[in-house]
N, C-alpha and C positions, 0 to 999 in steps of 0.2 A: 573480422567480426562486425556484425551489424545488429543494432537493437531497434526494432520498430516499437515506438513508444508514443504515448500521449503526454503532453508536457505537464498536465496537472493531474494525471491519473496516479493514485496512490500505489497500486501494484508496480507501475512503471518506475515510480520514484524509488521504491524499495530495491528494484533490480539495479537501477543506476547507482544507488548508494553502495551496493555490493561490488559493482565494477570499479567504483572509485576506491573502496577500501582495499581491494585486491590489486589496484594499480594496473588494471587491464585496459589496453587501448582498444577503442572500438569506434564505429561510426554510428552516431545517433540520427535516426530517421524519424522525424516527427510525423505521426499519423493524425490527420485532421478529423477529429471525432465528430465535430458538428457538420462537416461535409460528408460524413458517412464513408470515409475512405476505407474503414475497416470492414465495410459491407460488400466490397467489390469481389469479383471472382478471382482476380490476381491475388488479393490478400487471402482469400479462402484456400488457395493452393498452399500457403504457408501454415495456415491455421483454419481448419474447417469450422471451428467454433466461432470464428470471426471476432475474437476478443483480443484485447491488448494487455500486455506486450507480447512480442514474439522475438526470439533470439535466432539469428542466422549465423552460425559458427561454421563458415566455409562450406555452406550447403547443408549443414545439419540444422534443421528447424526445430525449435522447442518453444512451446507455449506454457502458460501457467507460471506465474511469478515465483511461486515456491520452488517448483521444479527447476526453473532457470537459476535461481540463487544456489540451490544445492548442487546443480551441475557445475556451475562456475567454480565453486569451492572445491569440489571433488576433482575436477580436471586440472585446474590451474593453481590451486593452493591447498593441497590435501592436508597440510600441517598448520593451516591458519587457525587462529584462536576464534575467528568469527563463526566457524563450523568445525569444532574439534572432533577428533576421531574417537575419543572416549565414548563408549557405548551409552553410559548413563547420561552424560552431558548432552550427547547428540539426541537421545530420546526426549530429554526435556525441551531442547530447542525445537524438535519436530512437533512436540505437543503444543508448544506456544504458537508455532506457525499454523497448526491446524485450528487452534483456538481462535487465532486472528481471522482465518479464512471463514470458518463456519459460525462463529459466535460473536466476534467483536466487530470486524469491519462491516459485515452485512447490515446490522442495525444502524451503525454510524453513517454508512453510505446512504441508506434509505432516508435517514433523517436530515442529513446535511447536503448530499449531492443530488439525490433524486428530485427534490423540489426546485433545484436550479435547472436541471436538464430535462425534466419530464413534467407532465401535468400531474403533479403529486404534491400533497399538502403535508406540512408538519402537524402532527396531532398529539394529543396527550399519550396515545398508545405508542407512537413512534418514539416519543421522548422517554417513555417508561422502558422501552427496549434498550435504548442507549444507556440509561441509568443502570439497568440490570447488567449490561456488558461491562460497564465501568466498575460496578461493585464486585463482579467476579475477578476482574483484573486486579483490583485493589486487594482482594483476598489472596490471590496468587503471590503478589509482591510481599504481602505481610507474612505469609507462611514460609516463603523461601528465605526472606530476610536478606536479600542481596540488592546490590545497586541496580542491576539490570534485570530484564525479564526472565532470563534463564541462568543467571549467575552474576558474579562480580565483574565479568568482562562482557563487553558489548558483543552481540552475535547477530546473525541474519534475522533472528526472531525480533530483535529490537527494530531493525530496519522496517519490517512489515508492520509492526505495531505503531511505530512512530508515524509511518505514512498514513495509517488509519486515523490516528489521534489528531494529526494536523488538520483534518477536515473539520473537527470540532472547533479548533482555534479559529479557523477561517470564518465561522459563523458566530464567533464571540461566545462560545459555550463556556460556562464557568466550571473549571476543574477543581476548584478549591474544596468541594465536599469529598474529594478523593485525594487526600494529601500524598499518599505514596505514589499514585499515578502521576500527580503533578510534579513531585520531586524527581521521579524517573524521567519524565519528559524534559524538564528543565536541565537536568544533568546531561542528557544527551546533547542538547543544544550547546551547552557550555563546553563540554569535553570534546566534542567532534564537530567543530565549526565548519570544516570543509564538507562533511557529509550533510550537516544541517543546511548548508547553502543550497544543495540540490533539493532537499525537502522543502525548504522555504520558498524556492522559486515556484514550485507547484502550489504551495499554500497561498501565496500571494495571488496567483491566477484564480484560484477558487474564491478567494475573498473578493476579487474584482467582479467575478461572475455573480456572486451573492448580492453585490450592490447594484449590478447592472445585468440582470439575467438575459441570456440569448433569447431570440424570438423563436419560440418552440414551433410555431406554424411553419417557419422557413426550414426547420430541421427535418420535418417529415419523417420522424423516427419510427421504425416499424415495431419497436418493443413496447410492451405494456410496462408501466413503471414498477410493478411489483416483481418483474422478472429480474434475473441476475444482471447486475450492472455490467455493461460491456467494457468498462475500464478495469476488468479483472485480470 
């Protein structure tokens, strides 16, 4: 098994946490995002979307981090608590995964990552979108009343949401106005240090880029900054 990933990409980090949680052995192949390695024709043979990550499971290629995490659990650990078989529990996990993909990670990435890797500015509107996403997550945690995003046990939904939230920590965003989100985030760090080690490695890279942004003129990136981030 091979995972083509970018070292600081939140979706890649979520998949790597899943592989670690399931104790699956694999070869990690780092894709150089700044060098546009994901834009090559060879990469497109694995993923026509030319996005990261991609899983190669003995010639079976799978993209989209959510699909990869679900596949790994279904094939290699069908009884795992990180993606349980119970229909209602799984439905809630899937909802949180969709929430992260469509509502939570996108504004966070646009506000935190896009200004680093694209000609894109942080604005009051981009901040408002992040605050709105955090407010909704806070509401979910409040209504469910559990330690983690979809229950009292950690699940792949938490891996995705943690990998998004760490982008905010990387730019020193204050989570204290969202006490339940902050408690959830710190609980994950404390209770799953080996998984957080993976997440933190990416967060530290983002933090370093935040302090010393790459030369955008040298990247010659073909994407407009408002389009879907290629680290998806």
